[in-house]
C-alpha positions in Angstrom: -32.7 -53.5 -19.7 -33.9 -56.3 -17.5 -33.3 -56.0 -13.8 -31.4 -58.8 -12.2 -34.5 -60.3 -10.8 -36.2 -60.3 -14.3 -33.9 -63.1 -15.5 -35.5 -65.5 -13.2 -39.3 -64.0 -12.8 -41.1 -62.3 -15.5 -44.7 -63.3 -15.9 -47.2 -66.6 -14.7 -46.7 -68.2 -18.0 -43.5 -69.6 -16.3 -45.8 -71.6 -14.0 -47.9 -72.8 -16.8 -44.8 -74.1 -18.5 -43.2 -76.1 -15.9 -46.5 -77.5 -14.6 -47.2 -78.6 -18.3 -43.8 -80.3 -18.8 -44.0 -81.8 -15.6 -47.6 -83.4 -16.3 -46.1 -85.0 -19.5 -42.8 -86.1 -17.4 -45.2 -88.2 -15.0 -46.9 -89.2 -17.9 -44.2 -90.5 -19.3 -42.8 -91.8 -16.0 -46.3 -93.7 -15.1 -46.5 -95.5 -18.5 -42.8 -96.5 -18.4 -43.2 -97.8 -14.9 -46.6 -99.5 -15.6 -44.6 -101.6 -18.6 -41.6 -102.6 -16.1 -41.2 -105.1 -13.4 -39.5 -104.9 -10.0 -36.1 -105.8 -11.7 -36.4 -102.8 -13.6 -34.1 -99.8 -13.4 -36.8 -97.0 -12.1 -34.3 -93.8 -13.5 -35.2 -95.3 -17.1 -39.2 -95.2 -16.7 -39.7 -92.0 -18.4 -37.7 -92.9 -21.3 -39.4 -96.2 -21.5 -42.6 -94.6 -21.4 -41.9 -91.7 -23.8 -40.5 -94.8 -26.3 -43.9 -96.6 -26.3 -45.9 -93.1 -26.6 -43.8 -92.3 -29.6 -44.3 -95.8 -31.3 -48.3 -95.1 -30.7 -48.4 -92.0 -32.0 -45.8 -93.1 -35.2 -48.3 -96.0 -35.7 -51.5 -94.1 -35.3 -50.6 -91.4 -37.5 -48.6 -93.3 -40.5 -50.9 -96.0 -40.7 -54.3 -95.1 -39.8 -54.2 -91.2 -39.8 -55.3 -90.8 -36.3 -55.5 -87.4 -35.2 -52.9 -86.1 -33.1 -55.2 -84.6 -30.5 -57.2 -87.8 -30.2 -54.3 -89.5 -29.6 -53.2 -87.0 -26.7 -56.6 -87.7 -25.1 -55.9 -91.5 -25.2 -52.4 -91.1 -23.8 -53.6 -89.0 -21.1 -56.5 -91.4 -20.3 -54.1 -94.3 -20.4 -51.5 -92.6 -18.4 -53.9 -91.5 -15.4 -54.9 -95.1 -15.2 -51.2 -96.2 -15.2 -49.9 -93.7 -12.6 -53.0 -94.9 -10.2 -52.0 -98.6 -10.5 -48.1 -97.5 -10.2 -48.8 -95.6 -7.4 -50.5 -98.5 -5.6 -48.0 -100.9 -6.7 -44.7 -98.9 -5.9 -46.1 -96.1 -3.5 -44.9 -93.2 -5.6 -44.4 -92.6 -9.5 -41.4 -90.7 -9.5 -38.4 -91.4 -7.6 -38.0 -89.5 -4.5 -34.2 -88.9 -5.2 -35.4 -86.8 -8.6 -38.0 -84.5 -6.8 -35.2 -83.8 -4.3 -33.1 -82.9 -7.6 -35.7 -81.0 -8.6 -35.9 -78.8 -5.6 -32.2 -78.0 -5.7 -32.4 -76.6 -9.2 -35.2 -74.3 -8.6 -33.2 -71.2 -9.6 -32.2 -72.9 -12.8 -35.8 -73.8 -13.9 -37.0 -70.3 -13.1 -34.3 -69.2 -15.6 -35.3 -71.7 -18.2 -38.9 -71.1 -17.8 -38.5 -67.6 -18.2 -36.6 -68.1 -21.8 -37.9 -67.9 -25.3 -36.5 -69.9 -28.4 -33.0 -68.1 -29.7 -31.4 -70.7 -31.8 -30.8 -71.1 -35.3 -32.2 -74.8 -35.7 -34.9 -74.2 -33.3 -36.3 -71.8 -35.6 -35.9 -73.6 -38.7 -36.8 -77.3 -37.4 -37.4 -77.7 -33.8 -40.1 -75.4 -32.8 -41.3 -74.9 -36.1 -42.4 -78.8 -36.2 -44.3 -79.2 -33.3 -46.5 -75.8 -34.1 -47.1 -77.1 -37.1 -48.8 -80.4 -35.5 -50.8 -78.5 -33.4 -52.2 -76.7 -36.3 -52.5 -79.6 -38.5 -53.0 -82.4 -36.4 -50.9 -84.7 -38.2 -47.7 -85.6 -39.8 -46.5 -83.6 -42.8 -47.3 -85.3 -46.1 -47.7 -84.4 -49.7 -51.1 -82.8 -49.2 -49.4 -81.3 -45.8 -45.7 -80.4 -46.6 -44.8 -78.1 -43.9 -43.5 -75.8 -46.0 -41.2 -73.7 -43.8 -39.8 -76.9 -42.4 -36.7 -78.0 -44.2 -36.3 -81.5 -42.6 -39.4 -82.5 -42.3 -38.8 -86.1 -42.9 -36.8 -86.2 -39.6 -38.4 -88.8 -37.4 -40.8 -87.0 -34.8 -39.8 -88.6 -31.5 -38.3 -85.4 -30.0 -41.3 -83.2 -31.6 -44.1 -85.4 -29.6 -42.5 -83.8 -26.3 -43.5 -80.1 -27.3 -46.5 -80.8 -28.9 -47.8 -82.8 -25.9 -46.5 -80.2 -23.3 -48.4 -77.3 -25.5 -51.5 -79.4 -25.5 -51.4 -79.6 -21.9 -50.9 -75.7 -21.7 -53.4 -74.8 -24.4 -50.7 -72.6 -25.8 -47.3 -73.3 -27.5 -44.6 -73.4 -25.5 -40.9 -72.8 -27.0 -39.2 -73.7 -23.8 -41.0 -77.1 -23.2 -37.7 -78.8 -24.8 -35.2 -77.1 -22.7 -37.0 -77.7 -19.7 -37.3 -81.7 -20.4 -33.7 -81.6 -21.6 -32.9 -80.7 -18.1 -35.2 -83.2 -16.6 -33.6 -85.8 -19.0 -30.1 -85.2 -17.3 -31.4 -85.2 -14.0 -32.8 -88.5 -14.5 -29.5 -89.5 -16.1 -28.1 -88.6 -12.7 -29.7 -90.7 -10.8 -28.3 -93.5 -13.0 -25.1 -91.9 -12.4 -25.8 -92.5 -8.8 -26.6 -96.0 -9.0 -23.4 -96.9 -10.8 -21.3 -94.9 -8.0 -23.2 -97.1 -5.3 -22.7 -100.3 -7.1 -19.0 -99.2 -7.7 -18.5 -98.7 -3.8 -20.7 -101.8 -2.8 -23.4 -99.5 -1.1 -26.8 -100.1 -2.8 -28.6 -98.5 0.1 -27.1 -95.3 -0.5 -29.6 -95.2 -3.8 -32.8 -96.1 -1.7 -32.0 -93.6 1.0 -31.3 -91.0 -1.8 -30.0 -88.3 0.8 -29.8 -84.3 -0.3 -26.0 -84.7 -0.5 -26.1 -87.7 -2.4 -28.7 -86.7 -5.1 -27.1 -83.4 -5.4 -23.7 -85.5 -6.5 -25.8 -86.9 -9.4 -26.9 -83.6 -10.3 -23.6 -81.9 -10.4 -22.3 -85.0 -12.5 -24.7 -84.4 -15.4 -25.0 -80.7 -15.2 -21.9 -78.9 -13.7 -19.0 -81.8 -14.4 -20.5 -82.8 -17.9 -18.1 -82.4 -20.3 -20.5 -81.8 -23.1 -23.0 -79.4 -21.2 -23.5 -76.7 -23.4 -26.2 -74.0 -22.4 -26.9 -73.0 -25.9 -27.6 -77.0 -26.7 -29.4 -77.7 -23.2 -31.3 -75.5 -22.7 -32.7 -75.1 -26.1 -35.2 -77.0 -28.0 -32.5 -79.2 -29.8 -32.6 -82.6 -30.0 -29.0 -83.3 -28.7 -29.7 -83.6 -25.1 -32.4 -86.5 -25.6 -29.9 -88.2 -28.2 -26.9 -88.3 -25.7 -29.3 -89.5 -22.8 -31.0 -92.2 -24.7 -27.7 -93.5 -25.9 -26.2 -93.4 -22.8 -29.0 -95.3 -21.1 -28.6 -98.0 -24.2 -25.1 -98.5 -23.3 -25.4 -98.7 -19.9 -28.3 -101.4 -20.4 -26.5 -103.2 -23.1 -23.3 -103.7 -20.3 -25.8 -104.5 -17.5 -27.1 -107.5 -19.6 -23.9 -108.5 -20.4 -22.9 -108.6 -16.7 -26.0 -110.2 -15.7 -25.5 -112.8 -18.1 -22.0 -113.4 -16.8 -23.5 -114.1 -13.3 -26.0 -116.4 -14.7 -29.0 -113.8 -13.7 -30.9 -114.3 -16.8 -34.1 -112.9 -15.3 -32.6 -109.7 -14.2 -31.0 -109.4 -18.2 -34.4 -110.1 -19.3 -35.7 -106.8 -17.5 -32.9 -105.0 -18.6 -33.5 -106.0 -22.0 -37.4 -105.0 -22.2 -36.0 -101.5 -21.3 -33.2 -101.4 -23.9 -35.7 -102.4 -26.6 -37.8 -99.3 -25.7 -35.0 -96.9 -25.3 -33.5 -98.1 -28.5 -37.1 -97.4 -30.1 -36.6 -94.0 -28.7 -33.4 -93.1 -29.9 -34.0 -94.2 -33.5 -37.0 -92.3 -33.5 -35.3 -89.0 -32.3 -33.1 -87.9 -35.4 -32.3 -89.1 -38.8 -28.7 -90.3 -38.0 -29.6 -91.9 -34.6 -30.1 -94.9 -36.6 -26.0 -95.1 -36.3 -26.2 -94.9 -32.6 -28.6 -97.7 -32.3 -26.4 -100.0 -34.6 -23.3 -99.2 -32.5 -24.8 -99.8 -29.3 -26.0 -103.2 -30.2 -22.9 -103.9 -32.3 -20.5 -102.9 -29.2 -22.9 -105.2 -27.1 -22.8 -108.4 -29.2 -19.1 -107.8 -29.7 -18.9 -108.0 -26.0 -20.9 -111.2 -25.6 -19.1 -112.8 -28.2 -15.6 -112.1 -26.8 -16.4 -112.6 -23.1 -16.6 -116.6 -22.5 -18.5 -115.7 -19.1 -21.4 -114.7 -21.1 -23.8 -117.2 -22.7 -24.5 -116.4 -26.4 -27.5 -118.3 -26.5 -28.8 -116.7 -23.5 -27.9 -113.4 -25.3 -29.6 -114.2 -28.4 -32.8 -115.4 -26.6 -33.0 -111.9 -25.5 -32.1 -110.2 -28.9 -35.7 -110.0 -30.5 -37.1 -107.8 -27.6 -34.1 -105.6 -27.7 -33.9 -105.1 -31.7 -37.6 -105.4 -32.7 -39.0 -102.3 -31.2 -36.5 -100.1 -32.9 -36.8 -101.9 -36.3 -40.6 -101.6 -36.2 -40.7 -98.1 -35.6 -38.0 -97.1 -38.3 -40.0 -99.1 -40.8 -43.3 -97.3 -40.1 -41.6 -94.2 -40.6 -39.3 -95.3 -43.5 -42.8 -96.5 -45.2 -44.0 -92.7 -44.3 -41.1 -90.9 -45.7 -40.7 -92.8 -49.1 -44.3 -92.3 -50.1 -44.8 -88.7 -48.9 -41.6 -87.1 -47.8 -39.3 -87.7 -50.4 -36.4 -85.4 -50.8 -37.1 -83.9 -46.9 -34.1 -85.1 -45.2 -30.1 -85.5 -45.7 -29.2 -87.9 -48.0 -25.8 -89.2 -49.4 -24.3 -87.3 -52.2 -23.6 -88.8 -55.6 -20.3 -91.0 -55.1 -18.5 -89.2 -58.0 -18.8 -86.2 -55.6 -17.5 -87.4 -52.4 -14.7 -85.4 -50.9 -11.9 -87.9 -51.0 -9.3 -85.4 -51.9 -10.1 -83.7 -48.7 -9.8 -87.1 -46.0 -6.5 -85.6 -44.7 -7.6 -82.1 -44.1 -11.2 -83.0 -42.8 -9.3 -85.5 -40.3 -6.7 -82.6 -39.1 -9.9 -80.7 -38.5 -11.7 -83.2 -36.5 -8.5 -83.3 -34.2 -8.4 -80.1 -33.9 -11.7 -79.6 -32.4 -11.0 -82.2 -30.2 -8.0 -80.7 -29.0 -9.8 -77.5 -28.1 -12.0 -79.7 -25.4 -9.3 -80.7 -23.3 -11.5 -82.2 -20.5 -13.5 -84.1 -23.0 -10.7 -85.3 -25.0 -8.9 -86.5 -21.6 -11.9 -88.4 -20.4 -12.3 -89.9 -24.1 -8.4 -91.2 -24.5 -9.0 -92.9 -20.8 -12.3 -94.5 -21.7 -10.8 -95.6 -25.0 -7.6 -96.9 -23.3 -9.2 -98.9 -20.9 -11.7 -100.2 -23.6 -9.0 -101.5 -25.5 -7.6 -103.3 -22.5 -11.0 -104.6 -21.3 -11.6 -106.0 -24.8 -8.8 -107.6 -24.8 -8.8 -109.1 -21.2 -12.5 -109.0 -20.4 -12.2 -110.3 -16.7 -14.4 -107.5 -14.6 -17.7 -105.6 -15.3 -15.6 -102.6 -15.7 -13.7 -104.1 -18.5 -16.9 -104.8 -20.2 -18.1 -101.4 -19.7 -15.0 -99.8 -21.0 -14.9 -101.9 -23.9 -18.6 -101.2 -24.8 -17.9 -97.4 -24.4 -14.9 -97.3 -26.7 -16.2 -99.1 -29.1 -19.2 -96.8 -29.3 -17.0 -93.7 -29.3 -14.8 -94.9 -32.1 -17.4 -96.2 -34.3 -19.5 -92.8 -33.8 -16.6 -90.6 -34.8 -15.7 -92.8 -37.7 -19.5 -92.3 -39.0 -18.8 -88.8 -38.5 -15.9 -88.9 -40.4 -17.6 -90.3 -43.1 -20.3 -87.6 -43.2 -18.1 -85.1 -44.2 -17.0 -86.8 -47.0 -20.1 -88.2 -48.3 -22.9 -85.8 -47.1 -21.8 -82.5 -46.6 -21.2 -79.9 -49.0 -17.3 -79.2 -49.1 -17.6 -76.1 -47.3 -19.4 -77.4 -44.3 -16.9 -80.5 -44.6 -13.9 -78.3 -44.6 -14.9 -76.6 -41.2 -16.1 -80.0 -39.8 -19.7 -78.1 -39.2 -21.2 -79.2 -36.2 -18.6 -81.7 -35.0 -18.6 -80.7 -31.6 -22.2 -80.5 -31.1 -22.7 -84.4 -32.4 -19.9 -85.1 -30.3 -22.4 -84.6 -27.6 -24.4 -87.4 -28.3 -21.6 -89.4 -26.3 -21.3 -87.0 -23.3 -23.7 -88.5 -20.6 -22.3 -92.1 -21.5 -18.6 -90.7 -21.1 -19.7 -89.2 -17.6 -21.3 -92.3 -16.7 -18.3 -94.2 -17.2 -15.9 -92.0 -15.5 -18.0 -91.7 -12.2 -18.0 -95.4 -12.0 -14.5 -95.9 -12.9 -13.5 -93.0 -10.5 -15.9 -94.7 -7.6 -14.2 -97.8 -8.0 -10.8 -96.3 -7.7 -11.8 -94.2 -4.6 -13.3 -97.3 -3.1 -10.3 -99.7 -4.0 -7.8 -96.7 -3.3 -8.6 -94.0 -1.7 -11.6 -94.5 0.5 -9.1 -94.8 3.7 -7.1 -91.8 2.8 -9.8 -89.5 1.7 -13.2 -88.7 3.8 -16.0 -88.1 1.1 -18.0 -87.1 4.3 -15.7 -83.7 4.4 -17.2 -82.4 1.2 -20.3 -84.0 0.5 -21.8 -80.4 1.1 -20.1 -79.1 -1.8 -21.8 -80.2 -5.3 -25.3 -79.2 -2.9 -24.1 -75.8 -2.4 -22.6 -75.4 -6.2 -26.3 -76.6 -7.6 -28.1 -74.2 -5.6 -25.5 -71.0 -6.2 -24.6 -71.4 -9.9 -27.5 -70.0 -11.5 -27.5 -67.3 -9.8 -23.8 -66.5 -10.9 -24.1 -67.3 -14.2 -27.9 -65.9 -14.7 -26.7 -63.5 -17.4 -25.0 -66.1 -19.3 -27.4 -68.9 -19.1 -30.0 -66.2 -20.5 -28.6 -66.3 -23.8 -31.7 -65.7 -25.3 -31.7 -62.2 -24.5 -29.3 -61.1 -27.1 -30.3 -57.8 -28.7 -30.6 -59.0 -32.2 -32.3 -62.0 -31.6 -34.8 -60.0 -29.4 -34.6 -57.2 -32.4 -35.4 -59.6 -35.1 -38.5 -61.7 -33.1 -39.8 -58.1 -32.4 -39.6 -57.4 -36.2 -41.2 -60.4 -36.8 -43.8 -60.1 -34.5 -44.8 -56.9 -36.0 -44.8 -57.9 -39.5 -48.1 -60.1 -39.9 -50.1 -56.7 -39.3 -48.0 -55.1 -42.4 -47.9 -58.0 -44.9 -50.8 -60.0 -46.6 -50.8 -63.7 -47.4 -50.1 -63.2 -51.1 -47.1 -61.1 -50.4 -43.7 -62.6 -51.1 -40.7 -61.4 -49.4 -37.1 -61.3 -49.5 -34.4 -60.9 -46.6 -31.5 -58.6 -47.4 -28.6 -59.0 -45.0 -25.4 -59.1 -46.5 -23.5 -58.3 -43.2 -25.6 -60.9 -41.1 -25.3 -64.5 -40.8 -28.6 -65.3 -42.1 -30.6 -65.7 -38.6 -32.8 -63.1 -39.2 -34.3 -65.2 -42.2 -34.9 -68.1 -40.5 -36.3 -66.1 -37.6 -38.5 -64.2 -39.8 -39.8 -67.5 -41.5 -40.7 -68.6 -38.2 -42.3 -65.7 -37.0 -44.7 -65.0 -40.3 -45.0 -68.7 -40.7 -47.9 -68.7 -43.7 -48.7 -65.0 -42.9 -46.7 -64.2 -46.5 -44.6 -66.1 -48.5 -40.6 -66.6 -48.1 -38.5 -66.1 -51.6 -35.0 -66.2 -50.3 -32.1 -64.4 -48.2 -28.9 -62.7 -49.0 -26.5 -63.2 -45.9 -22.8 -62.7 -45.4 -22.1 -66.5 -46.5 -23.1 -65.5 -50.1 -20.2 -65.6 -52.5 -21.4 -63.4 -55.0 -24.0 -61.0 -53.1 -24.5 -58.3 -55.7 -25.4 -60.7 -58.4 -27.9 -62.7 -56.5 -29.2 -59.2 -55.0 -29.8 -58.0 -58.7 -31.5 -61.2 -59.7 -33.9 -61.0 -56.7 -34.9 -57.4 -57.6 -35.7 -58.6 -61.2 -38.0 -61.1 -60.2 -41.2 -59.9 -61.2 -43.3 -61.7 -58.1 -41.2 -59.9 -55.7 -42.8 -57.0 -53.8 -41.6 -56.6 -50.6 -37.9 -56.8 -49.0 -36.8 -56.8 -45.4 -33.4 -55.1 -44.7 -31.2 -56.0 -41.5 -28.4 -54.7 -43.1 -26.8 -53.3 -46.2 -24.0 -52.3 -48.3 -23.7 -49.2 -50.6 -24.2 -51.3 -53.8 -27.9 -52.8 -52.3 -28.7 -48.8 -51.4 -27.9 -48.2 -55.0 -30.1 -51.0 -56.6 -33.0 -50.0 -54.5 -32.9 -46.3 -55.2 -32.6 -45.4 -51.2 -30.2 -44.3 -49.0 -30.8 -46.5 -46.2 -29.3 -45.6 -42.7 -26.9 -48.0 -40.9 -28.1 -49.4 -37.8 -32.0 -49.5 -38.9 -34.5 -52.4 -40.4 -36.8 -51.8 -43.1 -39.9 -52.9 -44.6 -39.6 -52.0 -48.3 -42.6 -52.6 -51.0 -43.1 -51.8 -54.6 -46.1 -51.9 -56.6 -46.1 -53.5 -60.2 -42.6 -53.1 -60.3 -42.0 -49.6 -59.6 -40.0 -47.6 -57.5 -39.3 -49.2 -53.8 -40.5 -47.2 -50.8 -40.0 -47.6 -47.0 -43.3 -49.0 -45.6 -41.5 -49.3 -41.7 -38.2 -49.2 -40.3 -37.0 -50.1 -36.6 -34.1 -49.0 -35.0 -31.6 -51.8 -34.0 -30.1 -52.1 -30.5 -26.3 -51.2 -30.0 -24.7 -54.0 -29.9 -21.1 -54.2 -28.4 
């Protein structure tokens, strides 16, 4: 059992992880700053730099087969040069507000740097892919298939982060994604502060970046964020990067509308350049993010057409720089997928297999999930309500913001409804699998709109009745204290069975041979043992299947596996009496086993490991 202090401090590798990720973040920021002018939003510099690196890596890897290691060196040289130039031009690279936020969350950063991967999709995709990138120095292809990655045709924009941080560190960093996720939220917190300062008509607050003011931004994205989930944000899942990029795209689309409405076309041009890069980043993160890109563009376009104050001609002059980067990187990647990675991504079911008979049931389940997220649902209802009003009258910047947000929210949930009908298997459709996780993609956008609206309300109605200075210390204190209070909850990677699975997996390469074919038997478990074994063993042995609690015909499937002449190894993490009888062994509960047979002979126990007691 760990002591309380060990939740935060374990070994010197924590420093290496933080330094490596920070180096990559500064490189992104320097490149993004170099690409933008004085009229840009500085907080978006990391997204812009990351976007252009993603475009460069994708283009070089797909069209020219340039090794990632060489691209990494070139990117480092380019970022160093950009950093020197930006420093001389701006007097710094990273906004001072961001550095202060980092200092305020040092306890949280200590927790994250001590963490290891622990969630299902991390092992099945989000860390296995960048590890393969390090091993192969290239994208997956027909001759380089990444066999243990189920969805290798997903875009690679997010994977570049862990890959680059690991290149800098010289070792593979499982927690690089979690650190970048927190950096992304802090960056978005600065954007929220900009919106608050704009609403209360005090832009100088952004320049001053006092400790109290920046802590408000940190609290908004980490504590008041209705979609903050530690098992998503503090992992290598791509949900946080998707949500931040979506929020950034919406805000920039809105700012373009406002600038054009006030005939500030030069300012709109700066925003358009940033928006184009960020939409290119967004479309390069996940397969389904193309829908978010389209929704952000359509919502902005509808607002332009609806609002008579906005010059349609001026907007269409900006449109190429907004859409072309995303279109380019999307087409390059689709070219690679169609030629090398067919069937390595999610796809539509045959039209005859769509779940039309489940329409009402699926919709009901979606509403039930949202009803359990009262805080988020309340903010969404408010945003949609103001959005409908804003689209009708379109008289103020707030109206435009609300209308764009509402269109994205409604459009994205309509898309999710369609996916349950047309993409998911029946069981996953009926339980609306991951519906809440997908709604997290809208979280930062909702936070930004809510903060802007609340600031307007305070400025116009409450500023004389309620003095902010009385409680300005509260966000700062909470940011500092919260990690100490919730340390045990944050360290979910220390779940006893996860530690056990990883320990067994780490021991197996010494016990197995590359030509061994292993099967995972876990009829009482979720199947997580299987994905962890595939990750830990990598290509040290050949995975042939798993039985978990979700197999409807466990015994039949197990007997069929035993009949396979090529199967010589079984990993047992749980069992039932019928399985033990089929093996001809008496297996003790709360033990994990490695079983082996020779030439279809009897099964024998090679090794066993006691399982931890789980309450």
